[in-house]
N, CA, C and O atoms as a Tinker XYZ file with bonds, in Angstrom:
   536  protein
     1  N    299.591000  380.615000    4.870000    73     2
     2  CA   299.903000  380.910000    6.240000    64     1     3
     3  C    298.701000  381.617000    6.849000    63     2     4     5
     4  O    298.062000  382.435000    6.188000    81     3
     5  N    298.392000  381.307000    8.098000    73     3     6
     6  CA   297.214000  381.871000    8.742000    64     5     7
     7  C    297.522000  382.213000   10.192000    63     6     8     9
     8  O    298.375000  381.595000   10.830000    81     7
     9  N    296.809000  383.211000   10.694000    73     7    10
    10  CA   296.861000  383.587000   12.103000    64     9    11
    11  C    295.437000  383.497000   12.623000    63    10    12    13
    12  O    294.516000  384.057000   12.027000    81    11
    13  N    295.255000  382.797000   13.728000    73    11    14
    14  CA   293.929000  382.597000   14.304000    64    13    15
    15  C    293.874000  383.195000   15.700000    63    14    16    17
    16  O    294.905000  383.381000   16.347000    81    15
    17  N    292.661000  383.496000   16.162000    73    15    18
    18  CA   292.493000  384.010000   17.514000    64    17    19
    19  C    292.372000  382.851000   18.497000    63    18    20    21
    20  O    292.629000  381.702000   18.137000    81    19
    21  N    291.987000  383.142000   19.723000    73    19    22
    22  CA   291.943000  382.109000   20.759000    64    21    23
    23  C    290.812000  381.107000   20.552000    63    22    24    25
    24  O    290.774000  380.074000   21.221000    81    23
    25  N    289.900000  381.393000   19.644000    73    23    26
    26  CA   288.810000  380.461000   19.349000    64    25    27
    27  C    289.037000  379.693000   18.053000    63    26    28    29
    28  O    288.228000  378.839000   17.688000    81    27
    29  N    290.123000  379.987000   17.359000    73    27    30
    30  CA   290.423000  379.319000   16.109000    64    29    31
    31  C    289.842000  380.025000   14.904000    63    30    32    33
    32  O    289.866000  379.478000   13.801000    81    31
    33  N    289.320000  381.228000   15.087000    73    31    34
    34  CA   288.757000  381.984000   13.966000    64    33    35
    35  C    289.866000  382.751000   13.263000    63    34    36    37
    36  O    290.797000  383.218000   13.919000    81    35
    37  N    289.787000  382.891000   11.945000    73    35    38
    38  CA   290.887000  383.511000   11.194000    64    37    39
    39  C    291.015000  385.008000   11.447000    63    38    40    41
    40  O    290.021000  385.735000   11.454000    81    39
    41  N    292.250000  385.460000   11.655000    73    39    42
    42  CA   292.562000  386.882000   11.780000    64    41    43
    43  C    293.344000  387.391000   10.583000    63    42    44    45
    44  O    293.163000  388.535000   10.164000    81    43
    45  N    294.211000  386.554000   10.026000    73    43    46
    46  CA   295.038000  386.957000    8.887000    64    45    47
    47  C    295.321000  385.734000    8.035000    63    46    48    49
    48  O    295.523000  384.631000    8.545000    81    47
    49  N    295.332000  385.950000    6.734000    73    47    50
    50  CA   295.590000  384.879000    5.766000    64    49    51
    51  C    296.574000  385.413000    4.736000    63    50    52    53
    52  O    296.452000  386.550000    4.280000    81    51
    53  N    297.542000  384.592000    4.376000    73    51    54
    54  CA   298.518000  384.966000    3.350000    64    53    55
    55  C    298.838000  383.727000    2.531000    63    54    56    57
    56  O    299.108000  382.660000    3.082000    81    55
    57  N    298.808000  383.874000    1.220000    73    55    58
    58  CA   299.163000  382.773000    0.325000    64    57    59
    59  C    300.430000  383.149000   -0.424000    63    58    60    61
    60  O    300.533000  384.240000   -0.985000    81    59
    61  N    301.382000  382.246000   -0.427000    73    59    62
    62  CA   302.679000  382.476000   -1.071000    64    61    63
    63  C    303.158000  381.146000   -1.630000    63    62    64    65
    64  O    302.606000  380.094000   -1.306000    81    63
    65  N    304.171000  381.193000   -2.459000    73    63    66
    66  CA   304.731000  379.950000   -2.978000    64    65    67
    67  C    305.387000  379.172000   -1.842000    63    66    68    69
    68  O    305.579000  379.706000   -0.749000    81    67
    69  N    305.721000  377.944000   -2.094000    73    67    70
    70  CA   306.255000  377.077000   -1.040000    64    69    71
    71  C    307.727000  377.323000   -0.747000    63    70    72    73
    72  O    308.243000  376.793000    0.237000    81    71
    73  N    308.417000  378.102000   -1.560000    73    71    74
    74  CA   309.862000  378.242000   -1.390000    64    73    75
    75  C    310.308000  379.134000   -0.222000    63    74    76    77
    76  O    311.290000  378.771000    0.426000    81    75
    77  N    309.668000  380.273000    0.102000    73    75    78
    78  CA   310.193000  381.059000    1.222000    64    77    79
    79  C    309.876000  380.406000    2.566000    63    78    80    81
    80  O    308.861000  379.726000    2.722000    81    79
    81  N    310.761000  380.627000    3.523000    73    79    82
    82  CA   310.552000  380.080000    4.870000    64    81    83
    83  C    309.390000  380.811000    5.541000    63    82    84    85
    84  O    309.123000  381.977000    5.250000    81    83
    85  N    308.710000  380.111000    6.436000    73    83    86
    86  CA   307.563000  380.700000    7.120000    64    85    87
    87  C    307.962000  381.899000    7.965000    63    86    88    89
    88  O    307.166000  382.820000    8.152000    81    87
    89  N    309.175000  381.894000    8.473000    73    87    90
    90  CA   309.639000  382.995000    9.318000    64    89    91
    91  C    309.630000  384.306000    8.533000    63    90    92    93
    92  O    309.378000  385.367000    9.104000    81    91
    93  N    309.898000  384.243000    7.254000    73    91    94
    94  CA   309.957000  385.444000    6.435000    64    93    95
    95  C    308.575000  385.952000    6.039000    63    94    96    97
    96  O    308.463000  387.051000    5.495000    81    95
    97  N    307.530000  385.187000    6.296000    73    95    98
    98  CA   306.181000  385.569000    5.896000    64    97    99
    99  C    305.326000  386.110000    7.038000    63    98   100   101
   100  O    304.172000  386.477000    6.816000    81    99
   101  N    305.862000  386.168000    8.244000    73    99   102
   102  CA   305.064000  386.593000    9.393000    64   101   103
   103  C    304.634000  388.050000    9.247000    63   102   104   105
   104  O    303.457000  388.364000    9.429000    81   103
   105  N    305.567000  388.943000    8.921000    73   103   106
   106  CA   305.231000  390.360000    8.782000    64   105   107
   107  C    304.240000  390.574000    7.643000    63   106   108   109
   108  O    303.308000  391.368000    7.774000    81   107
   109  N    304.432000  389.875000    6.533000    73   107   110
   110  CA   303.515000  389.998000    5.398000    64   109   111
   111  C    302.119000  389.516000    5.769000    63   110   112   113
   112  O    301.128000  390.107000    5.340000    81   111
   113  N    302.033000  388.464000    6.549000    73   111   114
   114  CA   300.735000  387.951000    6.981000    64   113   115
   115  C    300.059000  388.922000    7.932000    63   114   116   117
   116  O    298.850000  389.138000    7.836000    81   115
   117  N    300.814000  389.511000    8.848000    73   115   118
   118  CA   300.226000  390.482000    9.768000    64   117   119
   119  C    299.748000  391.735000    9.047000    63   118   120   121
   120  O    298.775000  392.354000    9.477000    81   119
   121  N    300.403000  392.115000    7.973000    73   119   122
   122  CA   299.957000  393.272000    7.206000    64   121   123
   123  C    298.670000  392.983000    6.443000    63   122   124   125
   124  O    297.908000  393.908000    6.163000    81   123
   125  N    298.410000  391.740000    6.104000    73   123   126
   126  CA   297.210000  391.363000    5.360000    64   125   127
   127  C    296.113000  390.841000    6.271000    63   126   128   129
   128  O    295.306000  390.015000    5.843000    81   127
   129  N    296.060000  391.292000    7.502000    73   127   130
   130  CA   295.071000  390.776000    8.455000    64   129   131
   131  C    293.669000  391.254000    8.096000    63   130   132   133
   132  O    293.493000  392.284000    7.444000    81   131
   133  N    292.684000  390.489000    8.531000    73   131   134
   134  CA   291.287000  390.766000    8.239000    64   133   135
   135  C    290.669000  391.715000    9.253000    63   134   136   137
   136  O    289.600000  392.268000    8.997000    81   135
   137  N    291.307000  391.917000   10.385000    73   135   138
   138  CA   290.811000  392.800000   11.434000    64   137   139
   139  C    291.826000  393.922000   11.657000    63   138   140   141
   140  O    292.976000  393.820000   11.232000    81   139
   141  N    291.397000  394.979000   12.318000    73   139   142
   142  CA   292.265000  396.140000   12.501000    64   141   143
   143  C    293.313000  395.915000   13.589000    63   142   144   145
   144  O    294.446000  396.379000   13.463000    81   143
   145  N    292.946000  395.210000   14.648000    73   143   146
   146  CA   293.846000  395.039000   15.791000    64   145   147
   147  C    294.853000  393.917000   15.539000    63   146   148   149
   148  O    294.541000  392.901000   14.919000    81   147
   149  N    296.057000  394.133000   16.035000    73   147   150
   150  CA   297.096000  393.101000   15.994000    64   149   151
   151  C    297.014000  392.324000   17.301000    63   150   152   153
   152  O    296.867000  392.936000   18.359000    81   151
   153  N    297.104000  390.989000   17.263000    73   151   154
   154  CA   297.069000  390.232000   18.518000    64   153   155
   155  C    298.258000  390.586000   19.413000    63   154   156   157
   156  O    299.337000  390.923000   18.924000    81   155
   157  N    298.049000  390.504000   20.715000    73   155   158
   158  CA   299.121000  390.822000   21.667000    64   157   159
   159  C    300.213000  389.768000   21.663000    63   158   160   161
   160  O    301.391000  390.089000   21.817000    81   159
   161  N    299.827000  388.513000   21.489000    73   159   162
   162  CA   300.782000  387.404000   21.523000    64   161   163
   163  C    300.574000  386.529000   20.299000    63   162   164   165
   164  O    299.445000  386.196000   19.940000    81   163
   165  N    301.677000  386.163000   19.664000    73   163   166
   166  CA   301.657000  385.234000   18.539000    64   165   167
   167  C    302.344000  383.951000   18.974000    63   166   168   169
   168  O    303.445000  383.990000   19.524000    81   167
   169  N    301.703000  382.819000   18.732000    73   167   170
   170  CA   302.256000  381.532000   19.128000    64   169   171
   171  C    302.612000  380.765000   17.866000    63   170   172   173
   172  O    301.774000  380.586000   16.982000    81   171
   173  N    303.851000  380.315000   17.788000    73   171   174
   174  CA   304.308000  379.544000   16.643000    64   173   175
   175  C    305.080000  378.322000   17.098000    63   174   176   177
   176  O    305.386000  378.176000   18.281000    81   175
   177  N    305.394000  377.445000   16.158000    73   175   178
   178  CA   306.149000  376.248000   16.503000    64   177   179
   179  C    307.652000  376.556000   16.495000    63   178   180   181
   180  O    308.049000  377.720000   16.445000    81   179
   181  N    308.471000  375.526000   16.543000    73   179   182
   182  CA   309.918000  375.721000   16.656000    64   181   183
   183  C    310.528000  376.430000   15.457000    63   182   184   185
   184  O    311.614000  376.997000   15.570000    81   183
   185  N    309.862000  376.411000   14.324000    73   183   186
   186  CA   310.390000  377.090000   13.140000    64   185   187
   187  C    310.421000  378.601000   13.325000    63   186   188   189
   188  O    311.151000  379.295000   12.617000    81   187
   189  N    309.642000  379.115000   14.260000    73   187   190
   190  CA   309.573000  380.555000   14.498000    64   189   191
   191  C    310.531000  381.019000   15.591000    63   190   192   193
   192  O    310.439000  382.164000   16.034000    81   191
   193  N    311.434000  380.173000   16.030000    73   191   194
   194  CA   312.410000  380.540000   17.061000    64   193   195
   195  C    313.541000  381.329000   16.410000    63   194   196   197
   196  O    314.504000  380.753000   15.903000    81   195
   197  N    313.413000  382.645000   16.430000    73   195   198
   198  CA   314.409000  383.523000   15.835000    64   197   199
   199  C    314.409000  384.838000   16.603000    63   198   200   201
   200  O    313.360000  385.456000   16.785000    81   199
   201  N    315.574000  385.261000   17.050000    73   199   202
   202  CA   315.667000  386.527000   17.766000    64   201   203
   203  C    315.316000  387.697000   16.851000    63   202   204   205
   204  O    314.697000  388.666000   17.290000    81   203
   205  N    315.703000  387.611000   15.602000    73   203   206
   206  CA   315.394000  388.681000   14.652000    64   205   207
   207  C    313.884000  388.791000   14.437000    63   206   208   209
   208  O    313.346000  389.895000   14.364000    81   207
   209  N    313.198000  387.641000   14.334000    73   207   210
   210  CA   311.748000  387.649000   14.184000    64   209   211
   211  C    311.080000  388.217000   15.433000    63   210   212   213
   212  O    310.121000  388.981000   15.326000    81   211
   213  N    311.573000  387.854000   16.608000    73   211   214
   214  CA   311.019000  388.392000   17.848000    64   213   215
   215  C    311.082000  389.913000   17.866000    63   214   216   217
   216  O    310.105000  390.574000   18.216000    81   215
   217  N    312.232000  390.468000   17.489000    73   215   218
   218  CA   312.389000  391.923000   17.479000    64   217   219
   219  C    311.537000  392.565000   16.387000    63   218   220   221
   220  O    310.961000  393.631000   16.604000    81   219
   221  N    311.450000  391.939000   15.234000    73   219   222
   222  CA   310.662000  392.497000   14.132000    64   221   223
   223  C    309.181000  392.566000   14.493000    63   222   224   225
   224  O    308.522000  393.570000   14.223000    81   223
   225  N    308.664000  391.519000   15.094000    73   223   226
   226  CA   307.251000  391.492000   15.469000    64   225   227
   227  C    306.980000  392.460000   16.612000    63   226   228   229
   228  O    305.951000  393.136000   16.622000    81   227
   229  N    307.894000  392.533000   17.574000    73   227   230
   230  CA   307.702000  393.433000   18.708000    64   229   231
   231  C    307.789000  394.892000   18.284000    63   230   232   233
   232  O    306.933000  395.692000   18.663000    81   231
   233  N    308.800000  395.252000   17.510000    73   231   234
   234  CA   308.984000  396.642000   17.113000    64   233   235
   235  C    307.998000  397.074000   16.034000    63   234   236   237
   236  O    307.504000  398.201000   16.069000    81   235
   237  N    307.708000  396.207000   15.088000    73   235   238
   238  CA   306.834000  396.581000   13.981000    64   237   239
   239  C    305.352000  396.533000   14.296000    63   238   240   241
   240  O    304.582000  397.348000   13.788000    81   239
   241  N    304.941000  395.578000   15.136000    73   239   242
   242  CA   303.515000  395.370000   15.374000    64   241   243
   243  C    303.133000  395.409000   16.849000    63   242   244   245
   244  O    301.945000  395.423000   17.172000    81   243
   245  N    304.097000  395.426000   17.738000    73   243   246
   246  CA   303.801000  395.479000   19.160000    64   245   247
   247  C    303.295000  394.173000   19.733000    63   246   248   249
   248  O    302.596000  394.183000   20.747000    81   247
   249  N    303.621000  393.062000   19.126000    73   247   250
   250  CA   303.169000  391.753000   19.591000    64   249   251
   251  C    304.363000  390.954000   20.111000    63   250   252   253
   252  O    305.500000  391.152000   19.681000    81   251
   253  N    304.080000  390.054000   21.038000    73   251   254
   254  CA   305.121000  389.189000   21.596000    64   253   255
   255  C    305.072000  387.847000   20.869000    63   254   256   257
   256  O    304.007000  387.244000   20.733000    81   255
   257  N    306.215000  387.392000   20.413000    73   255   258
   258  CA   306.315000  386.098000   19.726000    64   257   259
   259  C    306.643000  385.015000   20.737000    63   258   260   261
   260  O    307.629000  385.125000   21.465000    81   259
   261  N    305.827000  383.969000   20.790000    73   259   262
   262  CA   306.041000  382.847000   21.701000    64   261   263
   263  C    306.291000  381.611000   20.855000    63   262   264   265
   264  O    305.411000  381.163000   20.120000    81   263
   265  N    307.487000  381.066000   20.963000    73   263   266
   266  CA   307.846000  379.859000   20.225000    64   265   267
   267  C    308.850000  379.068000   21.055000    63   266   268   269
   268  O    309.769000  379.660000   21.622000    81   267
   269  N    308.702000  377.756000   21.141000    73   267   270
   270  CA   309.700000  376.973000   21.873000    64   269   271
   271  C    311.038000  377.017000   21.157000    63   270   272   273
   272  O    311.102000  377.169000   19.937000    81   271
   273  N    312.093000  376.884000   21.922000    73   271   274
   274  CA   313.430000  376.963000   21.348000    64   273   275
   275  C    313.752000  375.712000   20.547000    63   274   276   277
   276  O    313.291000  374.611000   20.850000    81   275
   277  N    314.556000  375.920000   19.520000    73   275   278
   278  CA   315.025000  374.778000   18.755000    64   277   279
   279  C    316.003000  373.971000   19.589000    63   278   280   281
   280  O    316.477000  374.434000   20.627000    81   279
   281  N    316.291000  372.809000   19.150000    73   279   282
   282  CA   317.064000  371.858000   19.935000    64   281   283
   283  C    318.491000  372.330000   20.210000    63   282   284   285
   284  O    318.986000  372.130000   21.319000    81   283
   285  N    319.155000  372.938000   19.259000    73   283   286
   286  CA   320.560000  373.273000   19.422000    64   285   287
   287  C    320.835000  374.624000   20.047000    63   286   288   289
   288  O    321.980000  375.077000   20.022000    81   287
   289  N    319.841000  375.285000   20.604000    73   287   290
   290  CA   320.035000  376.618000   21.170000    64   289   291
   291  C    320.776000  376.530000   22.493000    63   290   292   293
   292  O    320.444000  375.710000   23.349000    81   291
   293  N    321.780000  377.380000   22.653000    73   291   294
   294  CA   322.566000  377.378000   23.889000    64   293   295
   295  C    321.756000  377.928000   25.055000    63   294   296   297
   296  O    320.898000  378.789000   24.860000    81   295
   297  N    322.018000  377.442000   26.264000    73   295   298
   298  CA   321.247000  377.915000   27.424000    64   297   299
   299  C    321.424000  379.408000   27.689000    63   298   300   301
   300  O    320.491000  380.055000   28.164000    81   299
   301  N    322.586000  379.969000   27.397000    73   299   302
   302  CA   322.779000  381.396000   27.665000    64   301   303
   303  C    322.058000  382.286000   26.648000    63   302   304   305
   304  O    321.921000  383.488000   26.872000    81   303
   305  N    321.598000  381.711000   25.533000    73   303   306
   306  CA   320.893000  382.476000   24.513000    64   305   307
   307  C    319.380000  382.265000   24.560000    63   306   308   309
   308  O    318.667000  382.760000   23.687000    81   307
   309  N    318.884000  381.551000   25.545000    73   307   310
   310  CA   317.454000  381.284000   25.625000    64   309   311
   311  C    316.705000  382.552000   26.040000    63   310   312   313
   312  O    317.137000  383.288000   26.927000    81   311
   313  N    315.582000  382.782000   25.382000    73   311   314
   314  CA   314.790000  383.974000   25.655000    64   313   315
   315  C    313.414000  383.642000   26.212000    63   314   316   317
   316  O    312.741000  384.538000   26.723000    81   315
   317  N    312.971000  382.398000   26.136000    73   315   318
   318  CA   311.643000  382.015000   26.613000    64   317   319
   319  C    311.773000  381.291000   27.951000    63   318   320   321
   320  O    312.654000  380.451000   28.137000    81   319
   321  N    310.893000  381.626000   28.860000    73   319   322
   322  CA   310.822000  380.860000   30.097000    64   321   323
   323  C    309.559000  380.001000   30.056000    63   322   324   325
   324  O    308.891000  379.935000   29.024000    81   323
   325  N    309.237000  379.363000   31.134000    73   323   326
   326  CA   308.136000  378.403000   31.137000    64   325   327
   327  C    306.753000  379.016000   31.073000    63   326   328   329
   328  O    305.834000  378.402000   30.531000    81   327
   329  N    306.582000  380.223000   31.617000    73   327   330
   330  CA   305.240000  380.803000   31.670000    64   329   331
   331  C    304.644000  381.084000   30.298000    63   330   332   333
   332  O    303.538000  380.618000   30.027000    81   331
   333  N    305.316000  381.820000   29.420000    73   331   334
   334  CA   304.693000  382.029000   28.107000    64   333   335
   335  C    304.566000  380.751000   27.286000    63   334   336   337
   336  O    303.662000  380.628000   26.460000    81   335
   337  N    305.463000  379.809000   27.509000    73   335   338
   338  CA   305.404000  378.574000   26.726000    64   337   339
   339  C    304.206000  377.710000   27.094000    63   338   340   341
   340  O    303.848000  376.809000   26.335000    81   339
   341  N    303.579000  377.960000   28.236000    73   339   342
   342  CA   302.360000  377.225000   28.567000    64   341   343
   343  C    301.244000  377.530000   27.584000    63   342   344   345
   344  O    300.354000  376.706000   27.372000    81   343
   345  N    301.290000  378.707000   26.987000    73   343   346
   346  CA   300.303000  379.052000   25.969000    64   345   347
   347  C    300.484000  378.229000   24.703000    63   346   348   349
   348  O    299.557000  378.113000   23.901000    81   347
   349  N    301.664000  377.659000   24.517000    73   347   350
   350  CA   301.932000  376.854000   23.324000    64   349   351
   351  C    301.024000  375.632000   23.270000    63   350   352   353
   352  O    300.785000  375.090000   22.191000    81   351
   353  N    300.516000  375.193000   24.412000    73   351   354
   354  CA   299.623000  374.039000   24.438000    64   353   355
   355  C    298.324000  374.306000   23.674000    63   354   356   357
   356  O    297.665000  373.370000   23.220000    81   355
   357  N    297.961000  375.572000   23.534000    73   355   358
   358  CA   296.715000  375.913000   22.848000    64   357   359
   359  C    296.920000  376.158000   21.357000    63   358   360   361
   360  O    296.048000  376.725000   20.699000    81   359
   361  N    298.046000  375.744000   20.826000    73   359   362
   362  CA   298.321000  375.928000   19.413000    64   361   363
   363  C    297.412000  375.070000   18.538000    63   362   364   365
   364  O    297.316000  375.307000   17.334000    81   363
   365  N    296.752000  374.090000   19.119000    73   363   366
   366  CA   295.860000  373.226000   18.374000    64   365   367
   367  C    294.697000  373.999000   17.767000    63   366   368   369
   368  O    294.068000  373.528000   16.819000    81   367
   369  N    294.406000  375.185000   18.305000    73   367   370
   370  CA   293.302000  375.977000   17.764000    64   369   371
   371  C    293.615000  376.489000   16.363000    63   370   372   373
   372  O    292.709000  376.659000   15.547000    81   371
   373  N    294.886000  376.733000   16.082000    73   371   374
   374  CA   295.284000  377.117000   14.724000    64   373   375
   375  C    295.116000  375.924000   13.797000    63   374   376   377
   376  O    294.656000  376.070000   12.665000    81   375
   377  N    295.488000  374.748000   14.277000    73   375   378
   378  CA   295.323000  373.543000   13.462000    64   377   379
   379  C    293.844000  373.270000   13.191000    63   378   380   381
   380  O    293.490000  372.740000   12.138000    81   379
   381  N    292.984000  373.633000   14.140000    73   379   382
   382  CA   291.544000  373.484000   13.928000    64   381   383
   383  C    291.075000  374.404000   12.806000    63   382   384   385
   384  O    290.201000  374.032000   12.023000    81   383
   385  N    291.657000  375.614000   12.723000    73   383   386
   386  CA   291.315000  376.519000   11.624000    64   385   387
   387  C    291.653000  375.879000   10.277000    63   386   388   389
   388  O    290.863000  375.962000    9.337000    81   387
   389  N    292.816000  375.246000   10.179000    73   387   390
   390  CA   293.181000  374.589000    8.931000    64   389   391
   391  C    292.243000  373.422000    8.631000    63   390   392   393
   392  O    291.940000  373.165000    7.466000    81   391
   393  N    291.785000  372.723000    9.645000    73   391   394
   394  CA   290.819000  371.650000    9.426000    64   393   395
   395  C    289.500000  372.214000    8.901000    63   394   396   397
   396  O    288.880000  371.618000    8.020000    81   395
   397  N    289.068000  373.359000    9.433000    73   395   398
   398  CA   287.851000  373.999000    8.929000    64   397   399
   399  C    288.037000  374.444000    7.482000    63   398   400   401
   400  O    287.125000  374.304000    6.668000    81   399
   401  N    289.213000  374.979000    7.160000    73   399   402
   402  CA   289.467000  375.416000    5.788000    64   401   403
   403  C    289.500000  374.230000    4.826000    63   402   404   405
   404  O    289.088000  374.361000    3.674000    81   403
   405  N    289.984000  373.079000    5.283000    73   403   406
   406  CA   290.056000  371.906000    4.418000    64   405   407
   407  C    288.699000  371.252000    4.209000    63   406   408   409
   408  O    288.582000  370.323000    3.410000    81   407
   409  N    287.671000  371.719000    4.913000    73   407   410
   410  CA   286.323000  371.258000    4.609000    64   409   411
   411  C    285.839000  371.809000    3.280000    63   410   412   413
   412  O    284.898000  371.284000    2.685000    81   411
   413  N    286.492000  372.875000    2.816000    73   411   414
   414  CA   286.183000  373.424000    1.507000    64   413   415
   415  C    287.087000  372.725000    0.498000    63   414   416   417
   416  O    288.293000  372.968000    0.452000    81   415
   417  N    286.499000  371.873000   -0.292000    73   415   418
   418  CA   287.259000  370.968000   -1.147000    64   417   419
   419  C    288.174000  371.700000   -2.125000    63   418   420   421
   420  O    289.235000  371.189000   -2.483000    81   419
   421  N    287.782000  372.858000   -2.546000    73   419   422
   422  CA   288.554000  373.604000   -3.531000    64   421   423
   423  C    289.878000  374.098000   -2.943000    63   422   424   425
   424  O    290.794000  374.414000   -3.702000    81   423
   425  N    290.004000  374.173000   -1.635000    73   423   426
   426  CA   291.215000  374.679000   -0.997000    64   425   427
   427  C    292.226000  373.591000   -0.666000    63   426   428   429
   428  O    293.389000  373.891000   -0.396000    81   427
   429  N    291.801000  372.343000   -0.683000    73   427   430
   430  CA   292.706000  371.254000   -0.304000    64   429   431
   431  C    293.861000  371.160000   -1.293000    63   430   432   433
   432  O    295.021000  371.061000   -0.894000    81   431
   433  N    293.545000  371.191000   -2.557000    73   431   434
   434  CA   294.547000  371.189000   -3.618000    64   433   435
   435  C    294.370000  372.490000   -4.384000    63   434   436   437
   436  O    293.251000  372.846000   -4.752000    81   435
   437  N    295.443000  373.187000   -4.623000    73   435   438
   438  CA   295.349000  374.457000   -5.340000    64   437   439
   439  C    295.258000  374.180000   -6.837000    63   438   440   441
   440  O    296.262000  373.901000   -7.492000    81   439
   441  N    294.041000  374.261000   -7.367000    73   439   442
   442  CA   293.812000  374.052000   -8.788000    64   441   443
   443  C    293.987000  375.344000   -9.587000    63   442   444   445
   444  O    294.229000  375.297000  -10.793000    81   443
   445  N    293.868000  376.494000   -8.924000    73   443   446
   446  CA   293.920000  377.776000   -9.617000    64   445   447
   447  C    295.351000  378.105000  -10.033000    63   446   448   449
   448  O    296.296000  377.890000   -9.274000    81   447
   449  N    295.491000  378.617000  -11.221000    73   447   450
   450  CA   296.808000  378.999000  -11.728000    64   449   451
   451  C    297.236000  380.329000  -11.128000    63   450   452   453
   452  O    298.403000  380.498000  -10.775000    81   451
   453  N    296.317000  381.272000  -11.007000    73   451   454
   454  CA   296.619000  382.602000  -10.483000    64   453   455
   455  C    296.392000  382.633000   -8.978000    63   454   456   457
   456  O    295.380000  382.145000   -8.477000    81   455
   457  N    297.347000  383.213000   -8.270000    73   455   458
   458  CA   297.274000  383.252000   -6.811000    64   457   459
   459  C    296.113000  384.133000   -6.344000    63   458   460   461
   460  O    295.574000  383.898000   -5.263000    81   459
   461  N    295.720000  385.128000   -7.119000    73   459   462
   462  CA   294.614000  386.000000   -6.727000    64   461   463
   463  C    293.308000  385.223000   -6.623000    63   462   464   465
   464  O    292.500000  385.477000   -5.729000    81   463
   465  N    293.104000  384.283000   -7.531000    73   463   466
   466  CA   291.894000  383.459000   -7.470000    64   465   467
   467  C    291.895000  382.580000   -6.233000    63   466   468   469
   468  O    290.866000  382.422000   -5.576000    81   467
   469  N    293.044000  382.009000   -5.915000    73   467   470
   470  CA   293.142000  381.144000   -4.737000    64   469   471
   471  C    292.942000  381.943000   -3.451000    63   470   472   473
   472  O    292.240000  381.496000   -2.545000    81   471
   473  N    293.559000  383.126000   -3.370000    73   471   474
   474  CA   293.400000  383.968000   -2.181000    64   473   475
   475  C    291.944000  384.384000   -2.023000    63   474   476   477
   476  O    291.440000  384.440000   -0.902000    81   475
   477  N    291.264000  384.674000   -3.122000    73   475   478
   478  CA   289.846000  385.005000   -3.060000    64   477   479
   479  C    289.015000  383.867000   -2.504000    63   478   480   481
   480  O    288.101000  384.096000   -1.712000    81   479
   481  N    289.321000  382.639000   -2.909000    73   479   482
   482  CA   288.590000  381.484000   -2.378000    64   481   483
   483  C    288.896000  381.263000   -0.898000    63   482   484   485
   484  O    288.009000  380.892000   -0.129000    81   483
   485  N    290.140000  381.488000   -0.500000    73   483   486
   486  CA   290.498000  381.340000    0.916000    64   485   487
   487  C    289.784000  382.406000    1.752000    63   486   488   489
   488  O    289.288000  382.111000    2.839000    81   487
   489  N    289.732000  383.631000    1.254000    73   487   490
   490  CA   289.037000  384.690000    1.980000    64   489   491
   491  C    287.542000  384.418000    2.061000    63   490   492   493
   492  O    286.916000  384.696000    3.084000    81   491
   493  N    286.970000  383.882000    1.000000    73   491   494
   494  CA   285.560000  383.505000    1.032000    64   493   495
   495  C    285.311000  382.412000    2.064000    63   494   496   497
   496  O    284.325000  382.467000    2.800000    81   495
   497  N    286.191000  381.427000    2.124000    73   495   498
   498  CA   286.056000  380.367000    3.130000    64   497   499
   499  C    286.182000  380.937000    4.538000    63   498   500   501
   500  O    285.461000  380.517000    5.443000    81   499
   501  N    287.095000  381.891000    4.731000    73   499   502
   502  CA   287.244000  382.516000    6.053000    64   501   503
   503  C    285.982000  383.288000    6.435000    63   502   504   505
   504  O    285.557000  383.248000    7.589000    81   503
   505  N    285.388000  383.983000    5.483000    73   503   506
   506  CA   284.146000  384.700000    5.769000    64   505   507
   507  C    283.026000  383.746000    6.139000    63   506   508   509
   508  O    282.247000  384.034000    7.047000    81   507
   509  N    282.931000  382.613000    5.453000    73   507   510
   510  CA   281.908000  381.627000    5.786000    64   509   511
   511  C    282.136000  381.070000    7.188000    63   510   512   513
   512  O    281.186000  380.885000    7.948000    81   511
   513  N    283.400000  380.805000    7.527000    73   511   514
   514  CA   283.722000  380.317000    8.883000    64   513   515
   515  C    283.337000  381.347000    9.918000    63   514   516   517
   516  O    282.770000  380.998000   10.954000    81   515
   517  N    283.634000  382.620000    9.662000    73   515   518
   518  CA   283.290000  383.666000   10.609000    64   517   519
   519  C    281.777000  383.832000   10.734000    63   518   520   521
   520  O    281.269000  384.051000   11.834000    81   519
   521  N    281.058000  383.731000    9.627000    73   519   522
   522  CA   279.602000  383.859000    9.689000    64   521   523
   523  C    278.956000  382.685000   10.427000    63   522   524   525
   524  O    277.928000  382.863000   11.081000    81   523
   525  N    279.529000  381.514000   10.334000    73   523   526
   526  CA   278.999000  380.365000   11.062000    64   525   527
   527  C    279.125000  380.522000   12.573000    63   526   528   529
   528  O    278.351000  379.939000   13.332000    81   527
   529  N    280.098000  381.307000   13.000000    73   527   530
   530  CA   280.355000  381.448000   14.436000    64   529   531
   531  C    279.793000  382.718000   15.021000    63   530   532   533
   532  O    280.155000  383.091000   16.137000    81   531
   533  N    278.915000  383.399000   14.300000    73   531   534
   534  CA   278.258000  384.587000   14.845000    64   533   535
   535  C    277.174000  384.222000   15.804000    63   534   536
   536  O    276.517000  385.104000   16.357000    81   535
């Protein structure tokens, strides 16, 4: 899981097994960020549409969670209006970060048995990406 800034540069990286839902890893990823500041707004896809997650991110980190509503959400329970959702169009910058990370062949498939080795390689790739954009 990764959090990127408005230019697609990495701010936080977290590696976990595939079994937990992404919604449960947001706080853990924000705690493992590479920079001191927490972003003001976090943009996620429909999987991040959760009132509990919105409150957790707002109260714990002071950030606003922007995610489009899932299909079955009732109109009286909707919390997002059109203005913040316009920022969702720029979510492609996070996908660009993953494309940059996949240029490092060792990260495409996790060959390492220990997660610490894999996280070290991901952090090294993030540092190389950041150094390229200086």
